[in-house]
DRENDO-1510 file (C-alpha; in Angstrom, 1 decimal, always signed):
<recs>
REC; n; res; u; v; w
REC; 1; MET; +15.8; -6.4; +64.6 .
REC; 2; LYS; +18.0; -3.4; +64.2 .
REC; 3; ASP; +20.7; -5.4; +62.4 .
REC; 4; TRP; +18.1; -6.8; +60.0 .
REC; 5; LEU; +16.9; -3.3; +59.1 .
REC; 6; LYS; +20.5; -2.1; +58.7 .
REC; 7; GLY; +21.1; -5.1; +56.3 .
REC; 8; TYR; +18.0; -4.4; +54.3 .
REC; 9; TRP; +18.8; -0.7; +54.0 .
REC; 10; ALA; +22.3; -1.5; +52.9 .
REC; 11; LEU; +20.9; -3.9; +50.2 .
REC; 12; LEU; +18.7; -1.1; +48.9 .
REC; 13; ARG; +21.5; +1.4; +48.8 .
REC; 14; LYS; +24.0; -1.0; +47.4 .
REC; 15; PRO; +22.4; -4.1; +45.8 .
REC; 16; SER; +24.5; -7.0; +44.8 .
REC; 17; ALA; +25.5; -7.6; +41.2 .
REC; 18; CYS; +23.0; -10.4; +40.9 .
REC; 19; TYR; +20.1; -8.3; +42.0 .
REC; 20; SER; +21.3; -5.4; +39.8 .
REC; 21; LEU; +21.5; -7.6; +36.7 .
REC; 22; GLY; +18.1; -9.2; +37.4 .
REC; 23; PHE; +16.5; -5.7; +37.8 .
REC; 24; LEU; +18.0; -4.6; +34.5 .
REC; 25; VAL; +16.8; -7.6; +32.7 .
REC; 26; LEU; +13.3; -7.4; +34.1 .
REC; 27; SER; +13.2; -3.6; +33.4 .
REC; 28; GLY; +14.4; -4.2; +29.8 .
REC; 29; PHE; +11.8; -7.0; +29.3 .
REC; 30; VAL; +8.9; -4.9; +30.6 .
REC; 31; GLY; +10.1; -1.8; +28.7 .
REC; 32; GLY; +10.4; -3.8; +25.5 .
REC; 33; ILE; +6.8; -5.0; +25.9 .
REC; 34; ILE; +5.6; -1.5; +26.4 .
REC; 35; PHE; +7.6; -0.1; +23.5 .
REC; 36; TRP; +6.5; -2.9; +21.1 .
REC; 37; GLY; +2.9; -2.6; +22.2 .
REC; 38; GLY; +2.9; +1.2; +21.6 .
REC; 39; PHE; +4.8; +0.9; +18.3 .
REC; 40; ASN; +2.5; -1.8; +17.0 .
REC; 41; THR; -0.6; +0.1; +18.1 .
REC; 42; ALA; +0.6; +3.3; +16.3 .
REC; 43; LEU; +1.5; +1.2; +13.2 .
REC; 44; GLU; -2.0; -0.3; +13.0 .
REC; 45; ALA; -3.7; +3.1; +13.8 .
REC; 46; THR; -2.0; +4.6; +10.8 .
REC; 47; ASN; -2.9; +1.6; +8.7 .
REC; 48; THR; -6.7; +2.2; +8.7 .
REC; 49; GLU; -9.0; +3.9; +6.2 .
REC; 50; THR; -10.1; +6.3; +9.0 .
REC; 51; PHE; -6.6; +7.6; +9.3 .
REC; 52; CYS; -6.1; +7.8; +5.5 .
REC; 53; VAL; -9.2; +10.0; +5.0 .
REC; 54; GLY; -8.6; +12.0; +8.1 .
REC; 55; CYS; -7.0; +14.7; +5.8 .
REC; 56; HIS; -9.4; +16.6; +3.5 .
REC; 57; GLU; -6.9; +16.1; +0.6 .
REC; 58; MET; -7.8; +12.4; +0.5 .
REC; 59; ARG; -11.3; +12.5; +1.8 .
REC; 60; ASP; -12.6; +15.1; -0.7 .
REC; 61; ASN; -10.7; +13.8; -3.7 .
REC; 62; VAL; -9.7; +10.2; -4.3 .
REC; 63; PHE; -11.9; +8.7; -1.6 .
REC; 64; GLU; -15.1; +10.2; -3.1 .
REC; 65; GLU; -14.0; +8.7; -6.4 .
REC; 66; MET; -13.5; +5.3; -4.9 .
REC; 67; LYS; -17.1; +5.2; -3.6 .
REC; 68; THR; -18.3; +4.7; -7.2 .
REC; 69; THR; -16.1; +1.7; -7.9 .
REC; 70; ILE; -16.5; -2.1; -7.4 .
REC; 71; HIS; -13.7; -2.0; -4.8 .
REC; 72; TYR; -16.0; +0.0; -2.5 .
REC; 73; SER; -19.4; -1.5; -3.1 .
REC; 74; ASN; -20.2; -4.9; -4.8 .
REC; 75; ARG; -22.6; -7.8; -4.7 .
REC; 76; SER; -20.4; -9.8; -2.3 .
REC; 77; GLY; -19.9; -7.1; +0.2 .
REC; 78; VAL; -16.1; -7.6; +0.3 .
REC; 79; ARG; -14.6; -4.1; +0.3 .
REC; 80; ALA; -11.0; -2.9; -0.2 .
REC; 81; THR; -9.8; -0.1; +1.9 .
REC; 82; CYS; -7.0; +2.4; +1.3 .
REC; 83; PRO; -4.2; +0.4; +3.0 .
REC; 84; ASP; -5.3; -2.8; +1.3 .
REC; 85; CYS; -4.2; -1.3; -2.0 .
REC; 86; HIS; -1.5; +1.1; -0.9 .
REC; 87; VAL; +0.3; -0.7; +1.9 .
REC; 88; PRO; +1.9; -4.1; +1.7 .
REC; 89; HIS; +0.5; -6.7; +4.1 .
REC; 90; ASP; +3.7; -8.5; +5.2 .
REC; 91; TRP; +5.6; -6.8; +8.1 .
REC; 92; THR; +8.9; -6.1; +6.4 .
REC; 93; ASP; +7.5; -4.5; +3.3 .
REC; 94; LYS; +4.9; -2.6; +5.4 .
REC; 95; ILE; +7.7; -1.0; +7.5 .
REC; 96; ALA; +9.6; +0.0; +4.4 .
REC; 97; ARG; +6.5; +1.5; +2.9 .
REC; 98; LYS; +5.8; +3.5; +6.1 .
REC; 99; MET; +9.3; +4.9; +6.1 .
REC; 100; GLN; +8.9; +5.8; +2.4 .
REC; 101; ALA; +5.5; +7.5; +3.1 .
REC; 102; SER; +6.9; +9.6; +6.0 .
REC; 103; LYS; +8.1; +12.2; +3.5 .
REC; 104; GLU; +4.5; +12.7; +2.5 .
REC; 105; VAL; +4.1; +14.5; +5.9 .
REC; 106; TRP; +6.1; +17.4; +4.4 .
REC; 107; GLY; +3.5; +17.7; +1.6 .
REC; 108; LYS; +0.8; +18.0; +4.2 .
REC; 109; ILE; +2.7; +20.6; +6.2 .
REC; 110; PHE; +3.5; +22.8; +3.2 .
REC; 111; GLY; +0.1; +22.3; +1.6 .
REC; 112; THR; +1.3; +20.7; -1.6 .
REC; 113; ILE; -2.2; +19.5; -2.6 .
REC; 114; SER; -4.2; +21.5; -0.1 .
REC; 115; THR; -6.7; +22.6; -2.7 .
REC; 116; ARG; -8.6; +20.9; -5.5 .
REC; 117; GLU; -6.7; +22.9; -8.1 .
REC; 118; LYS; -3.3; +21.9; -6.6 .
REC; 119; PHE; -4.4; +18.3; -6.4 .
REC; 120; LEU; -5.4; +18.2; -10.1 .
REC; 121; GLU; -2.1; +19.9; -11.0 .
REC; 122; LYS; -0.1; +17.3; -9.2 .
REC; 123; ARG; -2.3; +14.3; -10.0 .
REC; 124; LEU; -0.5; +12.9; -12.9 .
REC; 125; GLU; +2.8; +13.1; -11.1 .
REC; 126; LEU; +1.4; +11.4; -8.0 .
REC; 127; ALA; -0.3; +8.7; -10.1 .
REC; 128; LYS; +2.9; +7.9; -12.0 .
REC; 129; HIS; +4.8; +7.5; -8.7 .
REC; 130; GLU; +2.2; +5.0; -7.4 .
REC; 131; TRP; +2.1; +3.1; -10.8 .
REC; 132; ALA; +5.9; +2.9; -10.7 .
REC; 133; ARG; +5.9; +1.6; -7.2 .
REC; 134; LEU; +3.3; -1.1; -8.0 .
REC; 135; LYS; +5.2; -2.0; -11.1 .
REC; 136; SER; +8.5; -2.4; -9.2 .
REC; 137; ASN; +7.0; -4.8; -6.6 .
REC; 138; ASP; +5.0; -6.8; -9.2 .
REC; 139; SER; +1.7; -5.4; -8.0 .
REC; 140; LEU; +2.2; -6.9; -4.5 .
REC; 141; GLU; -0.9; -5.3; -3.0 .
REC; 142; CYS; -3.1; -6.5; -5.8 .
REC; 143; ARG; -1.9; -10.1; -5.3 .
REC; 144; ASN; -2.8; -10.0; -1.6 .
REC; 145; CYS; -6.4; -10.5; -2.7 .
REC; 146; HIS; -6.2; -11.6; -6.3 .
REC; 147; ASP; -4.5; -14.9; -6.5 .
REC; 148; PHE; -3.4; -15.8; -10.0 .
REC; 149; ASP; -3.3; -19.5; -9.2 .
REC; 150; TYR; -7.0; -19.5; -8.4 .
REC; 151; MET; -8.2; -17.5; -11.4 .
REC; 152; ASP; -11.0; -19.1; -13.4 .
REC; 153; PHE; -10.1; -17.9; -17.0 .
REC; 154; THR; -13.4; -19.3; -18.3 .
REC; 155; GLU; -15.3; -16.6; -16.2 .
REC; 156; GLN; -13.2; -13.7; -17.6 .
REC; 157; ALA; -13.7; -11.5; -20.6 .
REC; 158; PRO; -11.8; -12.5; -23.8 .
REC; 159; ARG; -9.2; -9.8; -23.5 .
REC; 160; ALA; -8.7; -10.3; -19.8 .
REC; 161; ARG; -8.4; -14.1; -20.3 .
REC; 162; GLU; -5.8; -13.6; -23.0 .
REC; 163; MET; -3.6; -11.1; -21.0 .
REC; 164; HIS; -3.8; -13.2; -17.8 .
REC; 165; SER; -2.9; -16.5; -19.5 .
REC; 166; THR; -0.1; -15.1; -21.5 .
REC; 167; ALA; +1.8; -11.9; -20.5 .
REC; 168; LEU; +0.9; -12.2; -16.8 .
REC; 169; ALA; +1.5; -15.9; -16.6 .
REC; 170; ARG; +5.0; -15.4; -18.2 .
REC; 171; GLY; +5.8; -12.6; -15.8 .
REC; 172; GLU; +6.1; -10.1; -18.7 .
REC; 173; ALA; +3.4; -7.9; -17.3 .
REC; 174; THR; +1.9; -7.1; -13.9 .
REC; 175; CYS; -1.5; -6.1; -12.7 .
REC; 176; ILE; -0.9; -2.3; -12.8 .
REC; 177; ASP; +0.1; -2.4; -16.5 .
REC; 178; CYS; -3.6; -2.8; -17.4 .
REC; 179; HIS; -5.6; -1.9; -14.3 .
REC; 180; ARG; -4.8; +1.7; -13.8 .
REC; 181; GLY; -7.8; +3.9; -12.9 .
REC; 182; ILE; -9.8; +1.0; -11.5 .
REC; 183; ALA; -10.3; +2.5; -8.1 .
REC; 184; HIS; -9.7; +6.1; -8.9 .
REC; 185; GLN; -10.2; +8.3; -11.9 .
REC; 186; LEU; -7.3; +8.6; -14.3 .
REC; 187; PRO; -5.5; +11.9; -14.3 .
REC; 188; ASP; -5.6; +14.2; -17.3 .
REC; 189; MET; -3.3; +12.4; -19.8 .
REC; 190; SER; -4.4; +14.3; -22.9 .
REC; 191; ASP; -0.8; +15.1; -23.7 .
REC; 192; GLU; +0.3; +11.5; -23.7 .
REC; 193; ASP; -1.0; +8.1; -24.6 .
REC; 194; PRO; -1.6; +6.3; -21.3 .
REC; 195; TRP; -1.4; +2.8; -22.7 .
REC; 196; GLY; +1.1; +3.3; -25.5 .
REC; 197; PRO; +4.9; +3.1; -25.8 .
REC; 198; ALA; +5.2; +6.9; -25.0 .
REC; 199; ASN; +4.5; +6.1; -21.4 .
REC; 200; PRO; +7.8; +5.0; -19.8 .
REC; 201; LEU; +5.9; +2.7; -17.4 .
REC; 202; PHE; +4.4; +0.8; -20.2 .
REC; 203; ASP; +6.3; -2.2; -21.5 .
REC; 204; GLN; +5.3; -2.6; -25.1 .
REC; 205; ALA; +7.0; -6.1; -25.3 .
REC; 206; ALA; +4.7; -7.4; -22.6 .
REC; 207; PHE; +1.6; -6.8; -24.6 .
REC; 208; LYS; +0.9; -8.8; -27.8 .
REC; 209; PRO; -2.9; -8.8; -28.1 .
REC; 210; SER; -4.6; -10.8; -30.8 .
REC; 211; THR; -5.7; -8.9; -33.9 .
REC; 212; GLY; -8.3; -11.4; -35.0 .
REC; 213; PRO; -12.1; -10.8; -35.3 .
REC; 214; GLY; -13.3; -8.8; -32.3 .
REC; 215; GLN; -9.8; -8.2; -31.0 .
REC; 216; GLY; -8.3; -4.7; -31.0 .
REC; 217; SER; -4.8; -4.2; -32.2 .
REC; 218; SER; -3.7; -1.9; -29.4 .
REC; 219; PRO; -3.5; -2.6; -25.7 .
REC; 220; GLU; -6.1; -1.3; -23.3 .
REC; 221; ARG; -7.3; -1.9; -19.8 .
REC; 222; ALA; -8.7; -5.3; -19.1 .
REC; 223; TYR; -11.5; -5.2; -16.5 .
</recs>
């Protein structure tokens, strides 16, 4: 009995290489599960509307505006939330967006848009950043819900039908080129033409609207 206890104690004090390796593998596996679970939980927690409007900057400004739009309330009851439009759904792009958005924490810390006046002063700059982001990824977040392949052009307004079946179909334009200000109010753009060539985000070549009866000669948002 005493020899058995001595052997057990020696094993605990100096385990074999086999046991040591097994313990390390098991510990790594369990630790990996715990880490991944915690990481994924945190990722999903920061990907909710509740998290987005937790700051008064968002809750009192853009969220209040969204409540008046069809993306918030509509006949079918299908509602878009903040991350639906501002965070990619696939995992790789989502992580990239989260990393990019981490710098926005500094804006919160230093109160960049802590008041209504500061927000309005920065609004055009912030909007342009988001328009440029959506332009660069071909309106990826829009396409998560709006599938071009299943659009019924016969149910669309003439201008929307023309733009979707020409410029959008050819890849010359993307959703955000026309649908700015559809979920939030447009910023003050009195000093520039929001839809004309003066806007660097606007690709004049992508828009060639008809000039026939009832058709305007200049581009405009197609709702």
